[in-house]
C-alpha positions in Angstrom: 103.0 -36.5 67.3 102.1 -40.2 67.0 100.2 -42.0 64.4 98.2 -45.2 65.0 96.5 -47.0 62.2 93.7 -49.2 63.7 91.9 -51.7 61.4 88.6 -53.1 62.3 87.2 -56.1 60.5 83.9 -57.0 62.0 83.0 -60.7 61.9 79.4 -61.3 62.8 77.3 -64.5 62.9 73.9 -64.3 61.5 71.1 -66.8 62.0 69.8 -68.6 58.9 66.6 -70.3 59.8 63.8 -70.2 62.3 63.7 -73.8 63.4 67.4 -74.2 64.3 69.4 -71.2 65.5 73.1 -71.4 64.8 75.9 -69.0 64.1 77.7 -68.6 60.8 80.4 -66.0 60.2 79.4 -63.3 57.7 81.9 -61.0 56.1 81.6 -57.4 57.4 83.1 -54.3 55.8 86.7 -53.6 56.7 87.3 -50.3 58.4 90.5 -48.4 58.7 90.7 -45.7 61.3 93.7 -43.4 61.5 94.5 -41.9 64.9 96.9 -39.1 65.6 97.6 -37.1 68.8 98.9 -33.6 68.0 101.1 -31.6 70.3 99.1 -30.5 73.3 96.9 -33.6 73.4 94.4 -32.9 70.6 93.3 -36.2 69.2 92.3 -36.7 65.5 90.4 -39.8 64.3 89.7 -40.2 60.6 87.9 -42.9 58.7 88.0 -42.9 54.9 84.6 -44.0 53.5 85.1 -44.5 49.8 82.3 -43.2 47.6 80.6 -41.1 50.3 79.1 -37.9 48.9 79.2 -36.3 52.4 81.9 -35.8 55.0 81.1 -35.5 58.7 83.2 -33.6 61.2 82.5 -34.4 64.8 84.2 -32.6 67.6 83.9 -34.0 71.1 84.7 -31.9 74.1 85.3 -33.8 77.3 82.9 -31.8 79.4 79.3 -32.8 80.2 76.7 -31.9 82.7 78.3 -34.2 85.3 81.6 -32.3 85.3 80.5 -28.8 85.9 82.2 -28.5 89.3 80.9 -25.4 91.2 78.2 -24.9 88.5 76.6 -28.4 89.0 72.9 -28.3 88.4 73.0 -24.9 86.5 73.2 -26.4 83.0 76.2 -24.3 82.1 77.5 -26.9 79.7 74.3 -27.1 77.8 73.9 -23.4 77.6 77.5 -23.1 76.3 76.7 -25.6 73.6 73.9 -23.4 72.4 76.2 -20.3 72.4 78.9 -21.9 70.3 76.7 -21.4 67.3 76.5 -17.7 67.9 78.8 -15.3 66.0 79.0 -12.4 63.8 76.6 -12.8 60.9 78.0 -14.8 58.0 81.1 -15.9 60.1 78.9 -17.9 62.5 79.3 -21.7 62.2 75.7 -22.3 61.1 76.1 -19.7 58.4 79.3 -21.1 56.9 78.0 -24.6 57.0 74.7 -23.5 55.4 76.5 -21.8 52.6 78.5 -25.0 52.1 75.2 -26.9 51.6 75.6 -28.7 55.0 74.0 -29.0 58.4 75.3 -28.5 61.8 74.1 -29.7 65.2 75.2 -30.3 68.8 74.1 -32.0 71.9 75.2 -32.2 75.6 75.3 -35.5 77.5 76.3 -36.2 81.0 79.8 -37.1 80.0 80.7 -34.9 77.0 79.5 -32.3 74.5 79.4 -33.2 70.8 79.4 -30.9 67.8 78.7 -32.4 64.4 78.8 -30.9 60.9 78.0 -32.7 57.7 78.9 -31.1 54.3 79.4 -32.2 50.7 82.9 -33.7 50.5 84.2 -30.8 48.4 83.6 -28.4 51.3 85.1 -30.0 54.5 88.5 -28.2 54.2 86.8 -24.9 54.3 84.4 -25.7 57.1 86.7 -27.5 59.5 88.7 -24.4 60.6 85.3 -22.6 61.2 84.2 -25.5 63.4 87.4 -25.3 65.4 87.2 -21.5 65.7 83.6 -21.7 66.8 84.5 -24.1 69.6 87.8 -22.6 70.8 87.3 -18.9 69.9 83.6 -18.3 69.9 82.1 -15.0 69.0 79.1 -14.9 71.4 78.4 -11.7 73.3 76.8 -10.9 76.6 73.6 -10.1 74.7 73.7 -13.5 73.1 74.1 -15.0 76.5 71.1 -13.3 77.9 68.9 -14.2 74.9 70.0 -17.8 74.7 69.6 -18.3 78.5 65.9 -17.4 78.0 65.7 -19.9 75.1 67.0 -22.7 77.3 64.6 -21.7 80.1 61.8 -22.1 77.6 63.2 -25.4 76.6 63.1 -26.5 80.2 59.5 -25.2 80.5 58.6 -27.2 77.4 60.0 -30.4 79.0 58.0 -29.7 82.1 54.9 -30.0 79.9 55.9 -33.5 78.8 55.0 -36.3 81.2 57.7 -38.8 80.0 60.4 -36.1 80.3 59.2 -35.3 83.8 59.2 -38.9 84.9 62.7 -39.4 83.4 64.1 -36.4 85.3 62.7 -37.7 88.5 64.2 -41.1 87.9 67.7 -39.8 87.6 67.2 -37.6 90.7 66.0 -40.5 92.7 68.4 -43.2 91.5 71.5 -41.1 92.1 71.9 -39.5 95.5 75.6 -38.4 95.3 76.8 -38.7 91.7 76.2 -35.7 89.5 74.4 -37.8 87.0 71.4 -36.9 89.2 71.3 -33.3 87.8 69.3 -32.6 84.7 71.5 -31.8 81.7 69.6 -28.6 81.0 70.0 -27.5 84.6 67.5 -26.2 87.2 65.8 -23.0 86.2 66.8 -21.0 89.3 70.4 -22.0 89.1 70.5 -21.3 85.4 69.0 -17.8 86.0 71.9 -17.1 88.5 74.6 -17.7 85.9 76.5 -14.7 84.6 78.2 -14.0 81.3 81.5 -13.9 83.2 80.8 -17.4 84.7 80.2 -18.7 81.2 83.4 -17.2 79.7 85.5 -18.5 82.6 84.0 -22.0 82.2 84.7 -21.9 78.5 88.3 -21.0 79.0 88.8 -23.9 81.4 87.0 -26.6 79.5 86.8 -25.9 75.8 90.5 -26.5 75.0 92.3 -28.7 72.4 93.8 -30.9 75.2 90.2 -31.9 76.1 89.0 -32.6 72.6 88.6 -35.3 70.0 88.0 -34.6 66.4 86.4 -37.4 64.4 86.1 -37.3 60.6 84.3 -39.8 58.4 83.9 -39.6 54.6 86.1 -39.7 51.5 89.1 -37.9 53.1 92.8 -38.2 53.5 94.1 -38.2 57.1 97.2 -36.2 56.2 95.0 -33.4 54.9 92.8 -33.4 58.1 95.9 -33.3 60.3 97.4 -30.4 58.2 94.2 -28.3 58.6 94.1 -28.9 62.3 97.8 -28.1 62.8 97.5 -24.9 60.9 94.6 -23.7 63.0 95.7 -24.9 66.4 99.2 -23.4 66.0 97.6 -20.1 67.3 95.5 -21.7 70.1 96.6 -22.5 73.6 96.2 -26.3 74.1 95.0 -25.9 77.7 95.2 -28.6 80.3 93.4 -32.0 80.3 91.9 -31.1 83.7 89.9 -34.3 84.2 87.2 -33.9 86.9 87.1 -36.5 89.7 83.5 -37.5 90.3 82.2 -38.9 93.5 81.2 -42.6 93.5 77.6 -43.4 93.9 77.0 -45.9 96.8 75.0 -49.0 95.8 71.4 -48.8 96.9 70.4 -51.0 99.8 66.7 -50.8 99.4 64.0 -49.9 96.8 63.5 -46.2 96.1 60.1 -44.9 95.0 58.6 -41.6 94.0 55.1 -40.8 92.8 54.3 -37.7 90.8 50.9 -36.1 90.0 50.6 -34.7 86.5 47.7 -33.5 84.3 47.5 -36.6 82.1 44.9 -39.3 81.4 47.8 -41.9 81.1 50.2 -43.4 83.6 53.9 -43.3 83.0 56.1 -45.9 84.8 59.9 -45.7 84.9 61.9 -48.4 86.7 65.7 -48.5 86.9 68.6 -50.5 88.5 72.1 -49.1 88.9 74.5 -50.9 86.5 78.1 -50.5 85.2 79.8 -48.3 82.6 80.3 -48.9 78.8 83.9 -50.1 79.1 83.0 -52.8 81.6 82.8 -56.3 80.1 79.3 -56.7 81.5 77.9 -53.9 79.4 77.4 -56.3 76.4 75.3 -58.7 78.6 73.3 -55.8 79.9 72.4 -54.7 76.4 71.4 -58.3 75.6 69.2 -58.5 78.7 67.5 -55.2 77.8 66.6 -56.7 74.4 65.3 -59.9 75.9 63.2 -58.0 78.4 61.7 -55.1 76.5 62.8 -54.5 72.9 60.5 -55.5 70.1 57.8 -58.1 69.6 59.9 -61.0 70.8 60.6 -59.5 74.2 59.1 -60.8 77.4 57.4 -57.5 78.4 55.9 -57.0 74.9 54.2 -60.4 75.2 53.0 -59.9 78.8 52.0 -56.3 78.6 51.3 -55.3 75.0 49.9 -58.5 73.6 47.7 -58.8 76.7 46.4 -55.2 76.3 47.7 -54.0 79.7 50.0 -51.3 78.3 50.2 -49.2 75.2 54.0 -49.1 75.1 57.0 -50.6 76.9 60.7 -50.5 76.3 64.0 -51.3 78.1 67.6 -50.2 77.6 70.9 -50.3 79.3 72.4 -46.8 79.6 76.1 -47.4 80.1 78.0 -44.1 80.0 81.5 -43.3 81.3 80.5 -43.9 84.9 78.0 -46.5 86.3 74.6 -46.0 84.6 71.1 -47.3 84.7 69.1 -50.3 83.3 65.8 -48.6 82.5 62.3 -49.9 81.8 59.6 -47.5 80.6 55.9 -48.2 80.4 52.8 -46.2 79.4 49.4 -47.6 80.4 46.0 -46.6 81.7 46.1 -45.6 85.4 44.0 -48.5 86.5 46.6 -50.9 84.9 49.5 -49.3 86.7 49.8 -51.8 89.7 49.6 -54.9 87.5 52.1 -53.5 85.0 54.6 -52.7 87.7 54.2 -56.1 89.2 54.8 -57.8 85.9 57.9 -55.7 85.1 59.5 -56.4 88.5 58.7 -60.1 88.0 60.2 -60.3 84.6 63.3 -58.5 85.7 63.7 -61.0 88.5 63.2 -63.9 86.1 66.2 -62.8 84.1 68.4 -64.0 87.0 67.0 -67.5 86.5 68.2 -67.5 82.9 67.2 -66.8 79.3 66.6 -69.3 76.5 69.1 -70.0 73.8 66.6 -68.7 71.3 66.3 -65.4 73.2 70.0 -65.0 73.3 70.4 -65.7 69.6 67.8 -63.2 68.7 69.3 -60.5 71.0 72.8 -61.1 69.6 71.4 -60.7 66.0 69.6 -57.5 66.9 72.8 -55.9 68.3 74.6 -56.9 65.1 71.9 -55.5 63.0 72.1 -52.1 64.8 75.8 -51.9 64.3 75.7 -53.0 60.7 73.0 -50.6 59.6 74.5 -47.7 61.6 77.4 -47.8 59.2 75.3 -46.4 56.4 75.8 -42.7 57.4 79.0 -40.8 57.9 77.4 -39.1 60.9 77.1 -42.4 62.8 80.6 -43.5 61.9 82.2 -40.3 63.2 80.2 -40.2 66.3 80.9 -43.8 67.1 84.6 -43.3 66.8 84.8 -40.2 69.0 82.5 -41.4 71.7 84.0 -44.8 71.9 87.4 -43.3 72.3 86.4 -41.0 75.1 84.2 -43.5 77.0 86.5 -46.6 76.6 89.9 -45.4 75.3 89.4 -47.4 72.0 87.9 -45.7 68.9 87.2 -49.2 67.5 85.6 -50.4 70.7 83.0 -52.0 68.4 85.5 -54.7 67.7 86.0 -55.5 71.3 82.2 -55.3 71.8 81.6 -57.8 69.1 84.2 -60.2 70.5 82.5 -60.1 73.9 79.2 -60.6 72.1 80.5 -63.8 70.5 81.6 -65.1 73.9 78.5 -64.2 76.0 76.6 -67.3 77.0 73.5 -68.1 79.0 75.4 -68.5 82.2 76.9 -65.0 81.7 73.4 -63.5 81.4 72.3 -65.3 84.5 75.3 -63.9 86.5 74.9 -60.4 85.1 71.1 -60.3 85.9 71.8 -61.6 89.5 74.5 -59.0 90.0 72.7 -55.9 88.7 69.0 -56.4 88.5 68.4 -57.0 92.2 65.2 -55.8 93.9 67.1 -53.6 96.4 68.8 -51.7 93.5 65.5 -50.7 92.0 64.2 -47.1 91.7 60.5 -46.8 90.7 58.9 -43.6 89.4 55.1 -43.4 88.8 53.5 -40.4 87.1 49.8 -40.2 87.0 46.8 -38.0 87.8 43.5 -36.8 86.6 43.5 -34.4 83.7 43.2 -30.8 84.8 40.3 -29.7 82.6 39.5 -30.4 79.0 40.6 -28.5 75.9 37.8 -26.5 74.4 36.3 -27.6 71.0 38.2 -30.9 71.4 35.8 -33.0 69.3 35.5 -30.6 66.4 36.3 -32.1 63.5 75.6 -28.1 45.2 75.9 -30.6 42.5 73.5 -33.2 41.2 73.8 -36.8 42.0 73.9 -39.5 39.4 71.9 -41.9 41.6 68.8 -42.0 39.3 70.9 -43.5 36.5 71.8 -46.3 38.8 68.3 -47.3 39.7 67.1 -50.0 37.3 63.3 -50.3 36.6 61.8 -53.6 35.5 58.3 -54.6 34.8 57.3 -58.1 35.8 55.0 -60.3 33.7 52.2 -59.5 36.3 52.6 -55.8 35.5 54.3 -55.1 38.8 57.0 -52.3 38.7 60.3 -53.6 40.3 63.0 -51.1 41.1 66.6 -52.4 41.7 69.6 -50.6 43.0 72.9 -52.4 43.4 75.3 -51.1 46.2 78.0 -53.4 47.5 79.5 -51.1 50.0 77.7 -52.7 52.9 76.3 -56.3 53.1 72.7 -55.2 53.6 69.5 -55.4 51.5 66.3 -53.4 51.9 63.1 -54.6 50.4 60.1 -52.2 50.3 56.5 -52.3 49.0 54.7 -49.0 48.4 50.9 -48.7 47.8 48.8 -45.6 47.1 46.5 -45.2 50.0 46.6 -43.6 53.4 44.8 -40.5 54.7 43.6 -39.3 51.3 41.4 -42.4 51.1 40.2 -42.3 54.8 36.6 -41.9 55.7 35.4 -40.0 58.8 33.6 -43.1 60.2 36.8 -45.2 60.2 39.6 -42.6 60.1 42.8 -44.0 61.3 42.2 -47.2 59.4 45.3 -47.1 57.2 47.9 -46.7 60.1 46.3 -49.8 61.7 46.2 -51.7 58.4 49.9 -51.0 57.8 50.8 -52.0 61.3 48.9 -55.3 61.0 50.6 -56.2 57.7 53.7 -57.0 59.8 51.6 -59.1 62.3 50.8 -62.3 60.5 50.2 -64.1 57.3 48.4 -67.3 56.5 51.6 -69.2 57.1 53.2 -67.3 60.0 51.8 -65.5 63.1 53.2 -62.3 64.5 55.7 -63.9 66.8 57.0 -66.3 64.1 57.6 -63.4 61.8 59.4 -61.4 64.5 61.6 -64.4 65.3 62.3 -65.0 61.6 63.3 -61.4 61.0 65.5 -61.4 64.1 67.3 -64.5 62.8 68.3 -62.5 59.8 69.6 -59.6 61.8 66.7 -57.7 60.2 64.1 -55.1 60.9 60.5 -55.1 59.6 58.6 -51.8 59.7 55.4 -50.4 58.2 54.1 -46.9 57.6 50.9 -45.1 56.5 51.1 -41.5 55.3 49.0 -38.9 53.6 49.1 -40.5 50.2 50.5 -44.0 50.6 51.3 -46.9 52.9 53.9 -49.6 52.8 56.2 -52.2 54.4 60.0 -52.3 54.5 62.2 -55.3 55.4 65.9 -54.7 55.9 68.2 -57.7 56.4 71.8 -58.8 56.1 72.5 -59.4 52.4 72.9 -63.2 52.6 69.2 -63.5 53.6 67.7 -61.4 50.8 66.1 -64.4 49.1 64.2 -65.7 52.1 63.4 -62.1 53.1 61.8 -61.6 49.6 59.8 -64.7 50.1 58.5 -63.3 53.4 57.7 -60.0 51.8 55.7 -61.8 49.1 53.6 -63.5 51.8 53.1 -60.3 53.7 51.8 -58.6 50.5 49.7 -61.4 49.2 48.6 -63.3 52.2 48.1 -61.0 55.2 46.0 -62.4 58.0 45.0 -59.3 60.0 44.5 -61.4 63.1 41.7 -60.3 65.4 43.8 -60.5 68.5 46.5 -58.3 66.9 43.8 -55.8 65.8 42.7 -55.4 69.4 46.2 -55.0 70.6 47.0 -52.3 68.1 43.7 -50.6 68.7 44.5 -50.2 72.4 47.9 -48.8 71.5 46.4 -46.3 69.1 43.7 -45.2 71.6 46.5 -44.6 74.2 48.5 -42.6 71.6 45.4 -40.5 70.8 45.3 -39.5 74.5 49.0 -38.5 74.3 48.3 -36.4 71.2 45.6 -34.5 73.0 48.0 -33.7 75.8 50.6 -32.2 73.5 50.0 -28.6 72.5 51.8 -28.8 69.2 50.0 -31.9 67.9 46.7 -30.4 69.0 47.5 -27.3 67.0 48.5 -29.5 64.0 45.2 -31.4 64.1 43.2 -28.2 64.3 45.1 -26.6 61.5 44.3 -29.5 59.2 40.6 -29.1 60.0 40.8 -25.3 59.3 42.5 -25.8 55.9 40.8 -28.9 54.6 37.4 -29.0 56.3 35.5 -32.2 55.3 38.2 -33.3 52.9 40.1 -36.5 54.1 43.3 -34.5 54.6 41.3 -32.6 57.4 40.8 -35.8 59.4 43.1 -36.6 62.4 46.0 -38.6 61.1 45.5 -41.4 63.6 41.7 -41.1 63.8 39.4 -40.4 66.7 38.4 -42.7 69.6 35.1 -43.3 67.9 36.5 -44.1 64.5 39.3 -46.3 65.8 36.9 -48.2 68.0 34.6 -48.7 65.0 37.2 -50.4 62.8 36.7 -54.1 62.2 38.7 -56.8 60.7 36.3 -56.9 57.8 37.0 -53.2 57.2 40.7 -54.0 57.0 40.3 -57.0 54.7 38.0 -55.2 52.4 40.2 -52.1 52.2 43.3 -54.1 51.6 41.7 -56.1 48.8 40.8 -52.8 47.1 44.3 -51.3 47.4 46.7 -54.3 47.1 46.6 -55.0 43.4 49.7 -55.1 41.2 48.5 -51.9 39.5 48.8 -50.0 42.8 52.1 -51.5 44.0 55.8 -50.7 43.5 58.4 -53.1 44.8 62.0 -52.1 45.5 65.0 -54.2 46.3 68.1 -52.1 47.1 71.5 -53.0 48.4 74.1 -55.7 47.9 72.2 -57.6 45.3 72.5 -59.5 42.0 69.8 -57.8 39.9 69.3 -60.7 37.6 68.7 -63.1 40.5 66.3 -60.7 42.2 64.3 -60.3 38.9 64.1 -64.0 38.5 62.8 -64.7 42.0 60.5 -61.7 42.1 58.9 -62.9 38.8 58.1 -66.2 40.4 56.9 -64.8 43.7 54.7 -62.1 42.2 53.4 -63.9 39.1 49.7 -63.7 40.1 48.5 -60.4 41.5 44.9 -59.1 41.4 44.0 -55.6 40.2 43.4 -52.8 42.7 40.1 -50.9 42.5 40.8 -47.6 44.3 37.7 -45.6 45.0 37.6 -42.0 43.9 38.3 -39.3 46.5 36.8 -35.9 46.7 38.7 -33.1 45.1 40.2 -30.5 47.4 39.5 -26.9 46.3 41.2 -24.4 48.6 38.9 -21.8 50.1 40.1 -18.2 50.3 39.1 -17.3 53.8 41.5 -16.1 56.6 40.6 -17.4 60.1 41.9 -17.7 63.6 41.0 -20.4 66.1 42.1 -20.6 69.7 41.8 -23.5 72.2 43.2 -24.1 75.6 45.0 -27.1 77.1 46.3 -27.8 80.7 49.9 -27.1 79.8 52.4 -24.2 80.6 53.6 -23.5 77.0 51.7 -22.3 74.0 51.8 -23.5 70.4 50.9 -21.4 67.3 50.6 -22.3 63.7 49.8 -20.3 60.5 48.9 -22.5 57.6 48.2 -22.2 53.9 46.9 -24.6 51.2 49.9 -26.2 49.6 51.2 -28.1 46.6 50.7 -31.6 45.0 53.6 -34.0 44.7 53.6 -33.4 40.9 53.8 -29.6 41.1 57.0 -28.2 39.6 56.7 -25.3 42.0 58.2 -27.7 44.6 61.5 -26.3 43.4 60.6 -22.9 44.9 58.9 -24.5 48.0 62.1 -26.4 49.1 64.1 -23.2 48.9 61.5 -21.2 50.8 61.4 -23.9 53.5 65.1 -23.6 53.8 64.9 -19.8 54.0 62.4 -19.9 56.9 64.2 -22.7 58.7 67.7 -21.2 58.3 69.3 -20.2 61.6 70.8 -17.2 59.8 67.4 -16.3 58.4 65.3 -13.4 59.4 62.6 -15.5 61.0 64.9 -17.4 63.3 67.0 -14.3 64.1 64.0 -12.3 65.1 62.3 -15.0 67.1 65.4 -16.5 68.8 68.2 -14.0 68.6 66.9 -10.4 68.7 64.0 -11.2 71.0 64.1 -14.6 72.9 60.5 -15.3 72.1 60.4 -19.0 71.3 61.9 -22.3 72.1 61.1 -23.9 68.7 60.0 -22.4 65.4 60.1 -23.1 61.7 58.3 -23.8 58.5 57.1 -27.2 57.3 54.8 -28.7 54.7 53.4 -31.9 53.3 52.7 -32.7 49.7 49.7 -34.6 48.5 48.3 -36.3 45.4 46.0 -33.4 45.9 47.2 -30.0 47.1 48.7 -30.3 50.6 49.6 -27.9 53.4 52.4 -25.4 54.2 52.7 -23.9 57.7 54.7 -21.9 60.2 54.9 -23.2 63.7 56.3 -22.0 67.1 56.3 -22.9 70.8 56.5 -20.0 73.2 55.4 -18.6 76.5 51.7 -17.7 76.4 52.4 -14.0 76.9 54.5 -14.0 73.7 51.9 -15.4 71.4 50.8 -12.1 69.9 54.3 -10.9 69.2 55.3 -14.3 67.7 52.4 -14.2 65.3 53.1 -10.6 64.3 56.7 -11.5 63.4 55.8 -14.6 61.4 53.2 -12.7 59.4 55.7 -9.9 58.7 58.4 -12.3 57.5 55.9 -14.1 55.2 54.8 -10.8 53.7 58.4 -9.5 53.5 59.4 -12.3 51.1 56.4 -11.4 48.9 57.3 -7.7 48.8 61.0 -7.9 48.1 63.2 -10.3 46.1 66.0 -12.1 47.9 69.5 -11.4 46.7 71.2 -13.6 44.1 73.9 -14.4 46.6 71.4 -15.5 49.2 69.6 -17.7 46.7 72.8 -19.4 45.8 73.5 -20.1 49.5 69.9 -21.5 50.0 70.3 -23.7 47.0 73.4 -25.2 48.4 71.7 -26.0 51.6 68.7 -27.5 49.8 71.0 -29.8 47.8 72.9 -30.8 50.9 69.6 -31.7 52.6 68.7 -33.8 49.6 72.0 -35.7 49.8 71.3 -36.5 53.4 67.7 -37.5 52.6 69.0 -40.3 50.4 72.1 -41.4 52.4 70.7 -44.8 53.4 69.5 -47.4 50.9 66.0 -47.4 52.5 66.0 -43.6 51.9 66.9 -44.2 48.2 64.2 -46.8 47.9 61.6 -44.6 49.3 62.5 -41.7 47.0 62.5 -43.8 43.9 59.6 -46.0 44.9 57.2 -43.2 45.6 58.2 -41.3 42.5 57.1 -44.3 40.4 54.1 -45.0 42.5 52.8 -41.4 42.1 53.4 -41.5 38.3 56.2 -39.0 38.4 58.8 -41.2 36.8 62.0 -42.8 38.2 64.0 -39.7 37.3 61.7 -37.1 38.8 63.9 -36.2 41.8 66.8 -35.6 39.4 64.6 -33.4 37.3 63.4 -31.5 40.4 67.0 -30.8 41.4 67.7 -29.4 38.0 64.7 -27.1 38.4 65.9 -26.0 41.9 69.2 -24.9 40.3 67.3 -22.8 37.8 65.1 -20.9 40.3 65.5 -17.1 40.2 64.8 -14.5 42.9 61.7 -13.4 41.0 60.3 -17.0 41.1 60.6 -17.0 44.9 58.7 -13.7 45.2 56.0 -14.8 42.8 55.5 -18.1 44.8 55.1 -16.2 48.1 52.7 -13.8 46.6 50.6 -16.6 45.3 50.7 -19.0 48.2 51.6 -17.1 51.4 49.1 -14.3 51.0 47.3 -13.4 54.2 43.9 -14.0 52.6 45.0 -17.7 52.4 46.2 -17.9 56.1 44.6 -19.9 58.8 45.9 -19.3 62.3 45.7 -21.8 65.2 46.6 -20.9 68.8 46.8 -23.5 71.6 47.5 -22.0 75.0 47.2 -22.8 78.7 43.8 -22.4 80.3 45.2 -19.9 82.7 48.6 -18.4 81.6 51.1 -18.7 84.5 52.9 -15.7 85.7 56.7 -15.2 85.3 58.9 -15.8 82.3 
């Protein structure tokens, strides 16, 4: 056994002003990572994160879809990942994690499979052996294999209904001719169907062994205790052999490759890629920088040429650098008639990178990468995943240190060289997906313990009457500033529905002093991120920056709130994006079902409108509409400001008092009262897709309802992988790909609903089971033991929901905005702990009664044959 203590001290330069870009070192948190290799080759990485409420356990198995040997293209690794969660009842991994108040997940990549479990810190010693047993000694049966194979087949069918996923799959198949990266991670359906239970067991014995594994732990833990738990469990497990798989080298392309796909869509999807290097290569940093310059954010070249000019609704670029040579990818969505010009511009801009970037572009890109790294450190999940994946892909768990050193040294000449080397025209692969829509959808135009966090949030009232919430957290040098307003869909009108999402978007696009580009550059110079949102009951803006820039960031937020410009040209740009997104919504069976369910439940009430509006309403919105609406909603009596993070509260109060000394009063118009109608109904529409979507909805609760304590437990019950609903729909009968229960809360009663995606022939059976389970919880009380388990899961979910400072700000800010009080969430958690089985039964009898149910079915126009 060997122990290595690696210490990472990240030194990053952040840019201080817009006019002159220069680097200054800023102190980053010191990280200590302990590394041990146990006998047999099992690697343990552990990072102690002081003060973390949660602990994340990440187990990486060095087997991905590219290393499947004789099973290449069958998706056996992905199927095995699904089956690891199977087991005998309460002994199954998901069951144990759920009872511990945690969550579990997994995913398969081309290079590895990763299992992740997050639990309250008091539970990790109990859960870790269960994770190890699930991976190395799984309990799945042949019956589990047959059922889960059907689930994965449905997953593949669902992806076949998604144009972007179809284009992406074609890109990898075309860009790689020899290397197994060309095969889809989920596999080809026919090859997957040919797999046997014996194939899967043999593959598991060969690949899922300690010698091919990395355990990564992040949280308030002691490495000695982690090692002891691992040694005790692994003493009875054969370590296996490393068995690294030699993969064939992909020859460099010598000419452009192109593939065109016809698909039932009104939009065009364009994917371009060039073969590049792997993550461990020194050029990977420069490729990330080039991707930012080219197509990430409002400062990027493609955003300016495609989005600002109204040629495309979305564009992005990224460098995928895995263990083997990867791809530099650009993705664009536009109208079909704009496809040729969009492709031409993207190819031109990729070529221009070889002639160089500006110093300003380089500075902004460097800051963006630093921002992403810094803010990722907020969650133990990200920390653990980073360590394990860096170790496997580069040999260094703290590769981020090396990455940052390369980042500091990368200059303009390096970017020119890298662009000339990799982004060559003959290396390009171009996929275009377009086609006329195959028919129209019918009726389409019809309308565990409690946290002490609350005591740490400080509430001040400025002289202007503005509530200011402060939360001091010095663990990371970041600050998040948020502004929350009542507004959103509850105040929408049919004629201009979709106005609030556009209004929120435009808040970030210009003030009287700064235009959109200037704001984007300023935020980038602070290693920051500026986002906006509009929901059912509120809208707002959040600005997150490195802590040293909090003062100037607060000044910018003051301008955004008090002096928004709503530029006409930005309105037209956003309008085009929204219109394109409306088309995409209409081509997705699940979103179509959701929109129809809102109409069925809420009728003419604003909650019944489409969240993003209609083509007619979005087209009708004018700049005057935005200005008038914002003046009505932006007063100090309708605003809550939060400043959370590494702050000095006194200094923040002093500056905020100056910046927000003169605020007008808001004058919100009254909204119609929603009175739920007792009337069961079923509505069916058709869309040109292969899979069906079903929803059963019920009128819900308001944000102030104390019955939320029961609702959160009921939602966990129906979403639990050990629960009767999931077991019947996914385990006993492989009926669905996705299913669950969701809800939204309103200032007026909201919505609760079941949802599922399935094969069209399974719709009737799926609906039958959902109704039976809803009625079952009304007829019979759940056991006290089950209720305790569900409460632990709910409390664990609530911990995760406030893990970042922006999460904490949203929780506290909205509670105050809605008049619930700063300590409402703490009170709610107390009520959750007091819920009794009878309370759950009474809630279901009251709200999930069949006379309240509205059912929506969205299915293919002509159901295809076969499974």
